C-alpha positions in Angstrom: 37.9 19.2 55.8 35.3 21.7 57.3 31.7 21.0 56.8 29.1 24.4 57.0 25.6 24.5 56.7 22.8 27.0 57.1 19.6 26.2 59.1 16.5 28.0 59.7 14.2 28.3 62.5 10.8 26.2 62.5 7.8 28.1 62.7 6.0 26.9 65.6 3.0 24.6 65.1 4.5 23.5 61.4 4.0 19.7 60.5 7.1 18.1 59.5 5.0 16.0 56.6 4.3 19.6 55.1 7.6 20.6 55.5 9.2 17.8 53.7 6.6 18.0 50.6 7.9 21.9 50.6 11.6 20.4 50.2 12.6 21.2 53.8 14.0 18.8 56.5 13.3 19.1 60.0 16.1 19.3 62.4 16.6 19.8 66.4 20.0 21.5 67.7 20.7 20.6 71.5 22.4 22.7 73.7 23.1 25.8 71.6 22.4 28.1 75.0 23.0 25.6 77.7 20.1 23.0 78.1 17.9 24.7 75.6 16.5 22.9 72.2 15.5 25.0 69.3 13.3 23.3 66.3 15.4 24.0 62.8 14.6 23.1 59.1 17.0 22.6 56.5 17.3 22.6 52.6 16.6 18.8 51.8 19.4 18.9 49.0 22.1 20.3 51.6 20.5 17.6 53.9 21.2 14.9 51.8 24.8 16.2 51.2 25.3 15.9 54.4 24.4 12.4 55.1 27.0 11.6 52.2 29.8 13.6 53.6 29.3 13.6 57.9 29.8 10.7 60.0 27.4 10.3 62.9 29.2 11.3 66.4 32.2 11.9 64.6 32.3 14.8 62.1 32.4 18.5 63.6 29.6 21.2 61.7 30.1 24.8 61.4 26.1 25.9 61.7 24.8 28.9 61.4 21.1 30.1 62.1 20.9 33.5 60.6 17.4 34.2 62.1 19.0 34.0 65.8 22.7 35.5 64.8 23.8 32.2 66.0 27.0 30.2 64.6 28.9 27.5 66.4 30.1 24.1 66.2 28.1 21.0 66.3 27.9 17.4 65.7 25.6 15.6 63.9 24.1 13.4 66.7 21.1 11.3 64.6 20.2 11.2 61.1 16.4 9.5 60.7 15.9 8.5 56.9 13.1 6.5 54.8 13.5 2.4 55.3 14.3 2.2 51.3 14.5 5.6 49.8 17.7 7.7 50.4 16.0 10.6 51.6 16.7 12.1 55.2 13.3 12.3 57.5 15.0 14.2 60.7 18.8 15.7 61.6 19.6 15.9 65.4 22.7 18.0 66.2 24.4 18.5 69.4 26.3 21.9 70.1 29.9 21.7 71.0 31.6 24.1 73.4 34.3 26.5 72.2 37.5 25.7 74.6 
């Protein structure tokens, strides 16, 4: 089963708490161009779906960033969640090199 998710580039200087109030979850993509990382946001509903279907460090996810015209395969590396609510706080993705 292939998972596909769309993220947006996070505006510089935006606070994570303010993003969560707007229904967005902060995320980071590591290694999309070598060692460079990029800050992203994704929709809270899609993030909750992703938490329920993906396994950390095992599930390959097709990630697209329309603002940067970047599509690629990633692995969900880390999910930070609220201690007692089923709400995600932050996602970390690692880009997978195409073979």
